[in-house]
C-alpha positions as CSV (number, residue, x, y, z in Angstrom):
1,M,18.9,-14.8,-7.2
2,K,19.8,-14.3,-3.5
3,E,18.9,-10.6,-3.8
4,E,15.5,-11.4,-5.3
5,K,14.7,-13.7,-2.4
6,E,15.7,-11.0,0.1
7,D,13.4,-8.5,-1.7
8,K,10.6,-10.9,-1.8
9,S,10.9,-11.8,1.9
10,L,10.9,-8.1,2.8
11,L,7.7,-7.5,0.9
12,Q,6.1,-10.5,2.6
13,E,7.2,-9.2,6.0
14,I,5.5,-5.8,5.2
15,L,2.3,-7.5,4.1
16,Q,2.2,-9.5,7.3
17,S,2.5,-6.4,9.6
18,P,0.9,-5.3,11.7
19,S,-1.7,-7.7,13.2
20,Y,-4.5,-6.7,15.6
21,G,-5.5,-10.2,16.8
22,Y,-9.0,-11.2,16.0
23,T,-11.6,-8.7,14.8
24,D,-15.0,-9.5,13.4
25,N,-15.5,-8.4,9.8
26,F,-19.1,-9.5,9.6
27,P,-20.6,-6.1,10.6
28,K,-18.6,-4.4,7.9
29,R,-20.3,-6.2,5.0
30,D,-22.9,-3.5,4.3
31,M,-20.2,-0.7,4.4
32,W,-18.1,-2.5,1.8
33,K,-21.1,-3.1,-0.4
34,E,-22.0,0.6,-0.3
35,I,-18.4,1.6,-1.1
36,A,-18.1,-0.9,-4.0
37,K,-21.4,0.4,-5.4
38,F,-20.3,4.1,-5.1
39,Y,-17.1,3.5,-7.0
40,Q,-18.8,1.0,-9.5
41,G,-16.6,-1.7,-8.1
42,E,-17.1,-5.3,-6.8
43,F,-17.3,-6.7,-3.3
44,K,-16.6,-10.4,-2.5
45,I,-16.6,-12.4,0.7
46,K,-14.2,-15.3,1.1
47,F,-13.2,-17.6,4.0
48,N,-10.1,-19.4,5.0
49,S,-9.8,-23.2,4.5
50,G,-11.4,-23.8,7.9
51,C,-14.1,-21.2,7.4
52,E,-13.2,-19.5,10.7
53,L,-11.9,-16.3,9.2
54,E,-13.9,-13.9,6.9
55,I,-11.9,-12.1,4.2
56,H,-13.4,-9.1,2.4
57,Q,-12.1,-8.3,-1.1
58,I,-13.0,-5.1,-3.0
59,T,-12.0,-4.1,-6.5
60,I,-12.3,-0.5,-7.5
61,P,-11.8,0.5,-11.2
62,Y,-10.0,3.7,-11.8
63,K,-9.3,4.9,-15.4
64,K,-7.5,2.0,-17.0
65,W,-6.3,0.5,-13.7
66,T,-7.8,-1.3,-10.7
67,I,-7.4,-0.8,-7.0
68,H,-7.6,-4.1,-5.0
69,I,-8.5,-3.9,-1.3
70,S,-8.5,-6.7,1.2
71,V,-9.1,-7.0,4.9
72,S,-9.6,-10.1,7.1
73,D,-10.5,-10.9,10.7
74,T,-6.8,-10.9,11.7
75,R,-5.1,-8.5,9.3
76,P,-5.4,-4.8,8.5
77,M,-6.4,-3.3,5.2
78,K,-4.1,-3.8,2.3
79,F,-4.2,-1.9,-1.0
80,Q,-2.7,-3.5,-4.1
81,M,-2.3,-2.0,-7.6
82,D,-0.7,-3.6,-10.6
83,F,0.8,-1.7,-13.5
84,R,2.6,-2.1,-16.8
85,S,5.9,-0.3,-16.5
86,R,9.3,-0.2,-18.3
87,F,10.6,2.2,-15.7
88,D,13.1,0.7,-13.2
89,F,11.9,2.2,-10.0
90,D,11.5,0.6,-6.5
91,M,10.6,2.1,-3.2
92,L,10.0,0.9,0.4
93,L,8.5,3.1,3.0
94,S,7.4,2.3,6.5
95,W,7.2,3.5,10.1
96,E,10.6,3.7,11.7
97,D,10.1,0.8,14.1
98,F,10.0,-1.7,11.2
99,I,12.1,-0.4,8.4
100,E,15.0,0.8,10.5
101,R,16.2,-2.8,10.7
102,I,16.1,-3.0,6.9
103,L,18.1,0.2,6.4
104,K,20.7,-1.0,8.8
105,K,20.9,-4.3,7.1
106,F,21.4,-2.7,3.7
107,G,23.7,0.0,5.1
108,E,22.0,2.7,3.1
109,P,21.6,6.4,4.2
110,E,18.1,7.6,5.2
111,I,16.1,9.4,2.5
112,E,14.3,12.5,3.6
113,V,11.6,14.5,1.8
114,D,12.1,17.8,3.6
115,S,8.9,17.5,5.7
116,Y,9.5,17.4,9.5
117,D,6.4,15.4,10.3
118,F,6.8,13.0,7.4
119,D,10.5,12.4,7.9
120,K,10.0,11.9,11.7
121,R,7.3,9.2,11.0
122,Y,8.8,7.3,8.0
123,L,12.0,5.9,6.9
124,I,12.4,5.3,3.1
125,K,14.5,3.2,0.8
126,S,14.4,3.8,-3.0
127,S,16.4,3.0,-6.1
128,Q,15.8,6.6,-7.2
129,P,15.5,9.1,-4.3
130,D,15.0,12.1,-6.5
131,L,12.1,10.6,-8.3
132,L,10.6,9.4,-5.1
133,K,10.6,12.9,-3.7
134,R,8.7,14.1,-6.8
135,L,6.2,11.3,-6.4
136,L,5.5,12.0,-2.7
137,T,3.9,15.4,-3.1
138,K,2.8,17.4,0.0
139,E,-0.8,16.3,-0.6
140,I,0.2,12.6,-0.6
141,Q,2.5,13.1,2.4
142,E,-0.3,14.7,4.4
143,A,-2.7,11.9,3.5
144,F,-0.2,9.2,4.5
145,L,0.0,10.8,7.9
146,E,-3.7,11.5,8.3
147,Y,-4.7,7.9,7.4
148,N,-1.9,6.2,9.2
149,V,-0.5,4.4,6.2
150,Y,1.9,1.9,7.9
151,S,4.0,0.7,5.0
152,V,4.3,0.9,1.2
153,A,6.3,-1.1,-1.3
154,Y,6.5,-0.4,-5.0
155,K,8.6,-2.9,-7.0
156,T,9.2,-3.1,-10.7
157,N,10.2,-6.2,-12.7
158,P,12.0,-4.8,-15.8
159,E,12.0,-8.2,-17.6
160,S,8.2,-8.7,-17.4
161,Q,7.6,-4.9,-17.5
162,K,5.2,-5.2,-14.6
163,A,5.1,-3.2,-11.4
164,E,3.2,-3.6,-8.1
165,W,2.2,-1.2,-5.4
166,L,1.3,-2.5,-1.9
167,S,0.1,-0.5,1.0
168,V,-0.7,-1.6,4.5
169,I,-2.9,0.5,6.7
170,Q,-2.2,0.8,10.4
171,R,-5.9,1.4,11.4
172,K,-8.6,-1.3,11.3
173,A,-11.3,-0.9,8.6
174,G,-13.2,1.7,10.5
175,D,-15.8,4.1,9.2
176,K,-16.9,4.7,5.6
177,A,-15.3,8.1,5.4
178,L,-11.9,6.7,6.3
179,V,-12.0,4.0,3.7
180,M,-13.2,6.4,1.0
181,G,-10.4,8.8,1.9
182,L,-7.9,5.9,1.4
183,I,-9.4,5.0,-1.9
184,N,-9.1,8.6,-3.1
185,L,-5.5,8.7,-1.9
186,H,-4.6,5.7,-4.0
187,M,-6.3,7.3,-7.0
188,L,-4.1,10.3,-6.4
189,I,-1.1,8.1,-6.3
190,I,-2.0,6.4,-9.6
191,D,-2.4,9.9,-11.2
192,R,1.0,10.9,-9.9
193,L,2.7,7.7,-11.1
194,N,1.2,8.3,-14.5
195,D,2.1,12.0,-14.6
196,L,5.8,11.1,-13.8
197,K,5.6,8.4,-16.6
198,I,6.6,5.7,-14.1
199,I,3.6,3.8,-15.3
200,G,1.9,3.8,-18.7
């Protein structure tokens, strides 16, 4: 029970980092509408309880799965994908400045994927290092670096046979090409998870 609470708190910490202070999401409405239309998805606008902060939520269908994107006036882009999975596989990946503290806490050796630029940027924790290396193809590694993916968490609940992927992007929601590149990256990740039979 204690271990589950620790895992949950780590995921929550990832989702809360980093923050850019206040940015105005209002000018991005048209961009998100165009992107949602292009991918045959849906765009919604929500506000916090005090109506001071604007939150954009985009859902993109891909094959039999859905990519959920959210960005607010105070937080960076987050990508979430939910899966059915019987495969017990977890991973946690982030820029060194954050995850280094986690690795020291768990006392586990650093995982490397034999790519100088990727290994220099990221520290990785996984329940199955060999499988993780097969998941993170060269194409995916290069896209992580290009789009400044700040952190990723993939966690499986064997009892409910559900899994969740969460990505936090370091950059603000910038131009349309950047966002579409990130969407295509997450489609590539879904395909790789499926090819490796991690999800079904």
